[in-house]
C-alpha positions in Angstrom: 0.0 0.0 0.0 1.4 3.4 -1.0 -0.8 5.4 1.4 -1.4 7.9 -1.4 -4.5 10.0 -1.2 -7.2 9.4 -3.9 -6.6 12.9 -5.3 -3.1 11.8 -6.2 -4.1 8.7 -8.2 -4.4 9.3 -11.9 -6.2 6.8 -14.1 -5.8 6.5 -17.9 -7.9 4.4 -20.3 -6.2 1.5 -22.0 -6.2 1.2 -25.8 -4.4 1.9 -29.0 -7.0 3.4 -31.2 -9.0 6.6 -30.7 -12.4 5.0 -30.8 -11.6 2.5 -28.0 -9.9 5.2 -25.9 -12.9 7.4 -26.1 -15.3 4.6 -25.4 -13.3 3.5 -22.3 -12.6 7.1 -21.3 -16.3 7.9 -20.9 -16.9 5.3 -18.3 -13.5 5.7 -16.7 -14.0 9.4 -16.2 -17.3 8.7 -14.4 -15.5 6.2 -12.1 -12.8 8.9 -11.4 -15.5 11.4 -10.5 -17.3 9.0 -8.2 -14.2 7.7 -6.5 -12.2 11.0 -6.3 -9.4 9.9 -8.7 -7.9 12.1 -11.4 -8.4 11.3 -15.1 -5.9 11.6 -17.9 -6.6 10.9 -21.6 -3.9 9.5 -23.8 -3.5 12.8 -25.7 -0.5 11.5 -27.6 -2.7 9.0 -29.4 -5.2 11.7 -30.4 -2.4 13.9 -31.7 0.0 11.5 -33.3 -1.6 8.1 -33.5 -0.6 4.9 -31.8 2.7 4.2 -33.5 5.8 3.3 -31.6 8.0 6.1 -30.4 5.3 8.8 -30.2 
């Protein structure tokens, strides 16, 4: 156990394509709001795609 406060936990949806990330991001954002976690999208996938090294 890290003893980190919920406000310090950041969750990010898993996926390699924009559609899946958006789909999972919708429900994950709701979980974050309900549980007091922070949410971070995978912005690099939106900007540059899911290729290696981006």
